[in-house]
DRENKE-514147 format. One record per residue: residue number from 1; x, y, z of N, C-alpha, C in turn. Coordinates in steps of 0.02 Angstrom, whole numbers, plus 50000, padded with zeros to 5 digits. Example, Ala and Ser with C-alpha at 12.3 -4.5 7.8 and 13.67 -1.06 7.14 Angstrom:
# DRENKE-514147
<seq 1 | n_px 50660 | n_py 49716 | n_pz 50390 | ca_px 50615 | ca_py 49775 | ca_pz 50390 | c_px 50660 | c_py 49835 | c_pz 50390>
<seq 2 | n_px 50642 | n_py 49888 | n_pz 50354 | ca_px 50684 | ca_py 49947 | ca_pz 50357 | c_px 50645 | c_py 50002 | c_pz 50394>
***
This chain:
# DRENKE-514147
<seq 1 | n_px 50113 | n_py 50239 | n_pz 50168 | ca_px 50114 | ca_py 50202 | ca_pz 50221 | c_px 50109 | c_py 50131 | c_pz 50216>
<seq 2 | n_px 50127 | n_py 50095 | n_pz 50267 | ca_px 50147 | ca_py 50016 | ca_pz 50269 | c_px 50081 | c_py 49980 | c_pz 50315>
<seq 3 | n_px 50052 | n_py 49935 | n_pz 50279 | ca_px 50000 | ca_py 49911 | ca_pz 50335 | c_px 50015 | c_py 49821 | c_pz 50326>
<seq 4 | n_px 50011 | n_py 49792 | n_pz 50384 | ca_px 50006 | ca_py 49721 | ca_pz 50370 | c_px 50073 | c_py 49691 | c_pz 50354>
<seq 5 | n_px 50130 | n_py 49721 | n_pz 50392 | ca_px 50187 | ca_py 49691 | ca_pz 50375 | c_px 50203 | c_py 49613 | c_pz 50395>
<seq 6 | n_px 50246 | n_py 49590 | n_pz 50350 | ca_px 50268 | ca_py 49526 | ca_pz 50378 | c_px 50336 | c_py 49509 | c_pz 50356>
<seq 7 | n_px 50390 | n_py 49497 | n_pz 50402 | ca_px 50460 | ca_py 49483 | ca_pz 50389 | c_px 50478 | c_py 49408 | c_pz 50395>
<seq 8 | n_px 50519 | n_py 49390 | n_pz 50357 | ca_px 50550 | ca_py 49327 | ca_pz 50366 | c_px 50620 | c_py 49332 | c_pz 50331>
<seq 9 | n_px 50667 | n_py 49311 | n_pz 50383 | ca_px 50739 | ca_py 49319 | ca_pz 50374 | c_px 50746 | c_py 49400 | c_pz 50353>
<seq 10 | n_px 50766 | n_py 49417 | n_pz 50293 | ca_px 50780 | ca_py 49495 | ca_pz 50282 | c_px 50727 | c_py 49496 | c_pz 50229>
<seq 11 | n_px 50675 | n_py 49476 | n_pz 50216 | ca_px 50622 | ca_py 49498 | ca_pz 50177 | c_px 50566 | c_py 49518 | c_pz 50201>
<seq 12 | n_px 50539 | n_py 49574 | n_pz 50171 | ca_px 50474 | ca_py 49607 | ca_pz 50202 | c_px 50426 | c_py 49620 | c_pz 50147>
<seq 13 | n_px 50367 | n_py 49586 | n_pz 50168 | ca_px 50294 | ca_py 49604 | ca_pz 50117 | c_px 50263 | c_py 49636 | c_pz 50154>
<seq 14 | n_px 50221 | n_py 49681 | n_pz 50129 | ca_px 50179 | ca_py 49736 | ca_pz 50162 | c_px 50122 | c_py 49748 | c_pz 50123>
<seq 15 | n_px 50075 | n_py 49789 | n_pz 50133 | ca_px 50025 | ca_py 49816 | ca_pz 50098 | c_px 50019 | c_py 49891 | c_pz 50105>
<seq 16 | n_px 50001 | n_py 49932 | n_pz 50045 | ca_px 50006 | ca_py 49997 | ca_pz 50039 | c_px 49955 | c_py 50018 | c_pz 49992>
<seq 17 | n_px 49911 | n_py 50051 | n_pz 50001 | ca_px 49862 | ca_py 50074 | ca_pz 49952 | c_px 49830 | c_py 50019 | c_pz 49926>
<seq 18 | n_px 49816 | n_py 49966 | n_pz 49951 | ca_px 49779 | ca_py 49905 | ca_pz 49919 | c_px 49821 | c_py 49861 | c_pz 49871>
<seq 19 | n_px 49887 | n_py 49869 | n_pz 49890 | ca_px 49928 | ca_py 49811 | ca_pz 49845 | c_px 49972 | c_py 49791 | c_pz 49890>
<seq 20 | n_px 50004 | n_py 49736 | n_pz 49871 | ca_px 50063 | ca_py 49699 | ca_pz 49915 | c_px 50130 | c_py 49729 | c_pz 49874>
<seq 21 | n_px 50178 | n_py 49747 | n_pz 49919 | ca_px 50237 | ca_py 49760 | ca_pz 49906 | c_px 50297 | c_py 49710 | c_pz 49929>
<seq 22 | n_px 50350 | n_py 49710 | n_pz 49902 | ca_px 50419 | ca_py 49663 | ca_pz 49939 | c_px 50467 | c_py 49710 | c_pz 49930>
<seq 23 | n_px 50509 | n_py 49705 | n_pz 49983 | ca_px 50577 | ca_py 49725 | ca_pz 49988 | c_px 50622 | c_py 49679 | c_pz 50033>
<seq 24 | n_px 50692 | n_py 49697 | n_pz 50031 | ca_px 50746 | ca_py 49661 | ca_pz 50068 | c_px 50773 | c_py 49709 | c_pz 50121>
<seq 25 | n_px 50771 | n_py 49696 | n_pz 50177 | ca_px 50802 | ca_py 49746 | ca_pz 50221 | c_px 50873 | c_py 49715 | c_pz 50229>
<seq 26 | n_px 50922 | n_py 49767 | n_pz 50208 | ca_px 50987 | ca_py 49763 | ca_pz 50217 | c_px 51014 | c_py 49755 | c_pz 50298>
<seq 27 | n_px 51067 | n_py 49721 | n_pz 50303 | ca_px 51095 | ca_py 49707 | ca_pz 50370 | c_px 51113 | c_py 49765 | c_pz 50404>
<seq 28 | n_px 51138 | n_py 49813 | n_pz 50370 | ca_px 51171 | ca_py 49877 | ca_pz 50387 | c_px 51121 | c_py 49935 | c_pz 50386>
<seq 29 | n_px 51051 | n_py 49919 | n_pz 50392 | ca_px 51010 | ca_py 49974 | ca_pz 50376 | c_px 51015 | c_py 50030 | c_pz 50428>
<seq 30 | n_px 51025 | n_py 50096 | n_pz 50413 | ca_px 51028 | ca_py 50155 | ca_pz 50454 | c_px 50959 | c_py 50186 | c_pz 50445>
<seq 31 | n_px 50960 | n_py 50228 | n_pz 50413 | ca_px 50885 | ca_py 50265 | ca_pz 50412 | c_px 50869 | c_py 50286 | c_pz 50332>
<seq 32 | n_px 50911 | n_py 50256 | n_pz 50285 | ca_px 50883 | ca_py 50273 | ca_pz 50224 | c_px 50822 | c_py 50237 | c_pz 50203>
<seq 33 | n_px 50787 | n_py 50268 | n_pz 50144 | ca_px 50724 | ca_py 50223 | ca_pz 50124 | c_px 50733 | c_py 50164 | c_pz 50078>
<seq 34 | n_px 50697 | n_py 50111 | n_pz 50078 | ca_px 50706 | ca_py 50048 | ca_pz 50049 | c_px 50660 | c_py 50059 | c_pz 49988>
<seq 35 | n_px 50692 | n_py 50028 | n_pz 49932 | ca_px 50656 | ca_py 50025 | ca_pz 49880 | c_px 50612 | c_py 49961 | c_pz 49879>
<seq 36 | n_px 50557 | n_py 49968 | n_pz 49861 | ca_px 50498 | ca_py 49907 | ca_pz 49861 | c_px 50475 | c_py 49898 | c_pz 49790>
<seq 37 | n_px 50460 | n_py 49833 | n_pz 49781 | ca_px 50439 | ca_py 49811 | ca_pz 49716 | c_px 50355 | c_py 49792 | c_pz 49722>
<seq 38 | n_px 50311 | n_py 49825 | n_pz 49689 | ca_px 50245 | ca_py 49802 | ca_pz 49683 | c_px 50230 | c_py 49747 | c_pz 49658>
<seq 39 | n_px 50199 | n_py 49703 | n_pz 49701 | ca_px 50189 | ca_py 49633 | ca_pz 49673 | c_px 50106 | c_py 49635 | c_pz 49638>
<seq 40 | n_px 50063 | n_py 49675 | n_pz 49664 | ca_px 49991 | ca_py 49665 | ca_pz 49632 | c_px 49984 | c_py 49734 | c_pz 49605>
<seq 41 | n_px 49933 | n_py 49741 | n_pz 49556 | ca_px 49911 | ca_py 49802 | ca_pz 49538 | c_px 49842 | c_py 49791 | c_pz 49523>
<seq 42 | n_px 49784 | n_py 49800 | n_pz 49561 | ca_px 49722 | ca_py 49773 | ca_pz 49551 | c_px 49673 | c_py 49826 | c_pz 49577>
<seq 43 | n_px 49611 | n_py 49801 | n_pz 49558 | ca_px 49554 | ca_py 49846 | ca_pz 49594 | c_px 49533 | c_py 49810 | c_pz 49652>
<seq 44 | n_px 49554 | n_py 49755 | n_pz 49663 | ca_px 49526 | ca_py 49711 | ca_pz 49723 | c_px 49572 | c_py 49741 | c_pz 49772>
<seq 45 | n_px 49546 | n_py 49750 | n_pz 49844 | ca_px 49579 | ca_py 49777 | ca_pz 49892 | c_px 49622 | c_py 49713 | c_pz 49913>
<seq 46 | n_px 49692 | n_py 49712 | n_pz 49933 | ca_px 49733 | ca_py 49660 | ca_pz 49957 | c_px 49751 | c_py 49668 | c_pz 50025>
<seq 47 | n_px 49760 | n_py 49621 | n_pz 50072 | ca_px 49762 | ca_py 49632 | ca_pz 50132 | c_px 49806 | c_py 49563 | c_pz 50160>
<seq 48 | n_px 49841 | n_py 49569 | n_pz 50218 | ca_px 49865 | ca_py 49519 | ca_pz 50249 | c_px 49917 | c_py 49472 | c_pz 50212>
<seq 49 | n_px 49965 | n_py 49492 | n_pz 50187 | ca_px 50020 | ca_py 49455 | ca_pz 50156 | c_px 50057 | c_py 49411 | c_pz 50194>
<seq 50 | n_px 50075 | n_py 49358 | n_pz 50196 | ca_px 50121 | ca_py 49312 | ca_pz 50231 | c_px 50162 | c_py 49274 | c_pz 50190>
<seq 51 | n_px 50229 | n_py 49288 | n_pz 50221 | ca_px 50283 | ca_py 49243 | ca_pz 50177 | c_px 50284 | c_py 49172 | c_pz 50214>
<seq 52 | n_px 50297 | n_py 49131 | n_pz 50161 | ca_px 50310 | ca_py 49049 | ca_pz 50190 | c_px 50366 | c_py 49039 | c_pz 50216>
<seq 53 | n_px 50369 | n_py 49017 | n_pz 50279 | ca_px 50435 | ca_py 49014 | ca_pz 50320 | c_px 50482 | c_py 48945 | c_pz 50293>
<seq 54 | n_px 50445 | n_py 48909 | n_pz 50253 | ca_px 50477 | ca_py 48843 | ca_pz 50220 | c_px 50501 | c_py 48852 | c_pz 50155>
<seq 55 | n_px 50453 | n_py 48891 | n_pz 50115 | ca_px 50456 | ca_py 48910 | ca_pz 50038 | c_px 50451 | c_py 48988 | c_pz 50038>
<seq 56 | n_px 50508 | n_py 49026 | n_pz 50046 | ca_px 50494 | ca_py 49096 | ca_pz 50054 | c_px 50485 | c_py 49131 | c_pz 49988>
<seq 57 | n_px 50485 | n_py 49088 | n_pz 49940 | ca_px 50456 | ca_py 49134 | ca_pz 49874 | c_px 50384 | c_py 49118 | c_pz 49866>
<seq 58 | n_px 50343 | n_py 49084 | n_pz 49922 | ca_px 50279 | ca_py 49094 | ca_pz 49909 | c_px 50252 | c_py 49137 | c_pz 49957>
<seq 59 | n_px 50201 | n_py 49171 | n_pz 49948 | ca_px 50160 | ca_py 49229 | ca_pz 49982 | c_px 50097 | c_py 49210 | c_pz 49969>
<seq 60 | n_px 50051 | n_py 49206 | n_pz 50031 | ca_px 49978 | ca_py 49207 | ca_pz 50032 | c_px 49955 | c_py 49282 | c_pz 50044>
<seq 61 | n_px 49894 | n_py 49285 | n_pz 50024 | ca_px 49869 | ca_py 49357 | ca_pz 50045 | c_px 49794 | c_py 49354 | c_pz 50029>
<seq 62 | n_px 49763 | n_py 49399 | n_pz 50051 | ca_px 49681 | ca_py 49390 | ca_pz 50029 | c_px 49677 | c_py 49458 | c_pz 50000>
<seq 63 | n_px 49615 | n_py 49462 | n_pz 49957 | ca_px 49596 | ca_py 49501 | ca_pz 49908 | c_px 49517 | c_py 49508 | c_pz 49892>
<seq 64 | n_px 49494 | n_py 49552 | n_pz 49863 | ca_px 49432 | ca_py 49553 | ca_pz 49852 | c_px 49413 | c_py 49545 | c_pz 49773>
<seq 65 | n_px 49450 | n_py 49527 | n_pz 49737 | ca_px 49449 | ca_py 49522 | ca_pz 49662 | c_px 49387 | c_py 49501 | c_pz 49649>
<seq 66 | n_px 49345 | n_py 49452 | n_pz 49681 | ca_px 49277 | ca_py 49424 | ca_pz 49653 | c_px 49231 | c_py 49473 | c_pz 49687>
<seq 67 | n_px 49242 | n_py 49513 | n_pz 49730 | ca_px 49192 | ca_py 49542 | ca_pz 49765 | c_px 49182 | c_py 49519 | c_pz 49847>
<seq 68 | n_px 49204 | n_py 49459 | n_pz 49852 | ca_px 49210 | ca_py 49425 | ca_pz 49928 | c_px 49283 | c_py 49426 | c_pz 49936>
<seq 69 | n_px 49309 | n_py 49440 | n_pz 50008 | ca_px 49381 | ca_py 49428 | ca_pz 50010 | c_px 49410 | c_py 49345 | c_pz 50013>
<seq 70 | n_px 49442 | n_py 49330 | n_pz 49984 | ca_px 49468 | ca_py 49266 | ca_pz 49970 | c_px 49549 | c_py 49252 | c_pz 49980>
<seq 71 | n_px 49566 | n_py 49194 | n_pz 49984 | ca_px 49643 | ca_py 49185 | ca_pz 49995 | c_px 49688 | c_py 49178 | c_pz 49933>
<seq 72 | n_px 49733 | n_py 49202 | n_pz 49915 | ca_px 49764 | ca_py 49188 | ca_pz 49852 | c_px 49842 | c_py 49181 | c_pz 49873>
<seq 73 | n_px 49870 | n_py 49138 | n_pz 49825 | ca_px 49936 | ca_py 49118 | ca_pz 49838 | c_px 49980 | c_py 49139 | c_pz 49768>
<seq 74 | n_px 50045 | n_py 49176 | n_pz 49785 | ca_px 50080 | ca_py 49201 | ca_pz 49729 | c_px 50147 | c_py 49170 | c_pz 49738>
<seq 75 | n_px 50170 | n_py 49139 | n_pz 49675 | ca_px 50237 | ca_py 49116 | ca_pz 49673 | c_px 50297 | c_py 49163 | c_pz 49641>
<seq 76 | n_px 50340 | n_py 49182 | n_pz 49677 | ca_px 50391 | ca_py 49232 | ca_pz 49660 | c_px 50453 | c_py 49206 | c_pz 49620>
<seq 77 | n_px 50463 | n_py 49139 | n_pz 49617 | ca_px 50518 | ca_py 49105 | ca_pz 49569 | c_px 50503 | c_py 49141 | c_pz 49492>
<seq 78 | n_px 50558 | n_py 49146 | n_pz 49465 | ca_px 50560 | ca_py 49182 | ca_pz 49408 | c_px 50527 | c_py 49148 | c_pz 49357>
<seq 79 | n_px 50536 | n_py 49079 | n_pz 49353 | ca_px 50487 | ca_py 49035 | ca_pz 49298 | c_px 50422 | c_py 49036 | c_pz 49316>
<seq 80 | n_px 50399 | n_py 49078 | n_pz 49372 | ca_px 50325 | ca_py 49071 | ca_pz 49387 | c_px 50292 | c_py 49138 | c_pz 49389>
<seq 81 | n_px 50320 | n_py 49191 | n_pz 49379 | ca_px 50301 | ca_py 49258 | ca_pz 49392 | c_px 50248 | c_py 49282 | c_pz 49338>
<seq 82 | n_px 50243 | n_py 49237 | n_pz 49276 | ca_px 50195 | ca_py 49270 | ca_pz 49229 | c_px 50131 | c_py 49244 | c_pz 49241>
<seq 83 | n_px 50124 | n_py 49186 | n_pz 49289 | ca_px 50063 | ca_py 49149 | ca_pz 49307 | c_px 50023 | c_py 49190 | c_pz 49364>
<seq 84 | n_px 49953 | n_py 49198 | n_pz 49358 | ca_px 49925 | ca_py 49244 | ca_pz 49401 | c_px 49919 | c_py 49197 | c_pz 49462>
<seq 85 | n_px 49902 | n_py 49237 | n_pz 49520 | ca_px 49886 | ca_py 49208 | ca_pz 49582 | c_px 49840 | c_py 49161 | c_pz 49584>
<seq 86 | n_px 49862 | n_py 49104 | n_pz 49628 | ca_px 49808 | ca_py 49059 | ca_pz 49622 | c_px 49758 | c_py 49060 | c_pz 49685>
<seq 87 | n_px 49689 | n_py 49057 | n_pz 49675 | ca_px 49646 | ca_py 49068 | ca_pz 49720 | c_px 49638 | c_py 48998 | c_pz 49760>
<seq 88 | n_px 49658 | n_py 49005 | n_pz 49835 | ca_px 49651 | ca_py 48950 | ca_pz 49872 | c_px 49573 | c_py 48933 | c_pz 49902>
<seq 89 | n_px 49532 | n_py 48992 | n_pz 49921 | ca_px 49469 | ca_py 48978 | ca_pz 49954 | c_px 49415 | c_py 49004 | c_pz 49906>
<seq 90 | n_px 49356 | n_py 48965 | n_pz 49920 | ca_px 49293 | ca_py 48981 | ca_pz 49882 | c_px 49236 | c_py 48996 | c_pz 49931>
<seq 91 | n_px 49239 | n_py 49058 | n_pz 49969 | ca_px 49193 | ca_py 49062 | ca_pz 50021 | c_px 49133 | c_py 49089 | c_pz 49992>
<seq 92 | n_px 49070 | n_py 49058 | n_pz 50016 | ca_px 49007 | ca_py 49088 | ca_pz 49987 | c_px 48981 | c_py 49135 | c_pz 50038>
<seq 93 | n_px 49010 | n_py 49154 | n_pz 50080 | ca_px 48976 | ca_py 49190 | ca_pz 50132 | c_px 48970 | c_py 49268 | c_pz 50107>
<seq 94 | n_px 48948 | n_py 49308 | n_pz 50143 | ca_px 48932 | ca_py 49377 | ca_pz 50117 | c_px 49001 | c_py 49413 | c_pz 50118>
<seq 95 | n_px 49035 | n_py 49400 | n_pz 50169 | ca_px 49112 | ca_py 49435 | ca_pz 50177 | c_px 49171 | c_py 49392 | c_pz 50147>
<seq 96 | n_px 49170 | n_py 49329 | n_pz 50148 | ca_px 49230 | ca_py 49290 | ca_pz 50135 | c_px 49266 | c_py 49286 | c_pz 50179>
<seq 97 | n_px 49335 | n_py 49280 | n_pz 50180 | ca_px 49390 | ca_py 49262 | ca_pz 50221 | c_px 49402 | c_py 49330 | c_pz 50263>
<seq 98 | n_px 49416 | n_py 49325 | n_pz 50319 | ca_px 49423 | ca_py 49381 | ca_pz 50364 | c_px 49505 | c_py 49400 | c_pz 50380>
<seq 99 | n_px 49551 | n_py 49344 | n_pz 50368 | ca_px 49620 | ca_py 49368 | ca_pz 50386 | c_px 49661 | c_py 49300 | c_pz 50378>
<seq 100 | n_px 49722 | n_py 49309 | n_pz 50371 | ca_px 49765 | ca_py 49249 | ca_pz 50361 | c_px 49806 | c_py 49246 | c_pz 50425>
<seq 101 | n_px 49806 | n_py 49203 | n_pz 50461 | ca_px 49850 | ca_py 49204 | ca_pz 50525 | c_px 49922 | c_py 49190 | c_pz 50514>
<seq 102 | n_px 49932 | n_py 49147 | n_pz 50466 | ca_px 50005 | ca_py 49139 | ca_pz 50453 | c_px 50022 | c_py 49066 | c_pz 50414>
<seq 103 | n_px 50070 | n_py 49048 | n_pz 50416 | ca_px 50100 | ca_py 48973 | ca_pz 50390 | c_px 50116 | c_py 48931 | c_pz 50449>
<seq 104 | n_px 50116 | n_py 48865 | n_pz 50448 | ca_px 50131 | ca_py 48826 | ca_pz 50489 | c_px 50214 | c_py 48819 | c_pz 50475>
<seq 105 | n_px 50264 | n_py 48787 | n_pz 50529 | ca_px 50331 | ca_py 48787 | ca_pz 50516 | c_px 50340 | c_py 48742 | c_pz 50462>
<seq 106 | n_px 50313 | n_py 48699 | n_pz 50446 | ca_px 50319 | ca_py 48656 | ca_pz 50385 | c_px 50299 | c_py 48675 | c_pz 50318>
<seq 107 | n_px 50276 | n_py 48739 | n_pz 50327 | ca_px 50255 | ca_py 48770 | ca_pz 50259 | c_px 50180 | c_py 48760 | c_pz 50234>
<seq 108 | n_px 50148 | n_py 48720 | n_pz 50274 | ca_px 50076 | ca_py 48701 | ca_pz 50269 | c_px 50027 | c_py 48775 | c_pz 50286>
***
């Protein structure tokens, strides 16, 4: 099942079973299933992936790696894939971050 889908150009990111997946949507899609690559494999529940419109190799998402929901940034460029996702927020509240609304057009 697909949850929290986000599309930019022909790229789709979505959540399924607590992880983020990535796939490319072909221009001539009929009804065949798409292969998707899992980007995360964690015990922390991941939600709300968003593709950066200016830098489409950057994906922001929320996760509960530390017990509280925080925002993380993943860089999909081949020379950065071995790096862990960068934590962007440090919320000290009981629940952490609620959701990611999206990116600004300038990529911020």
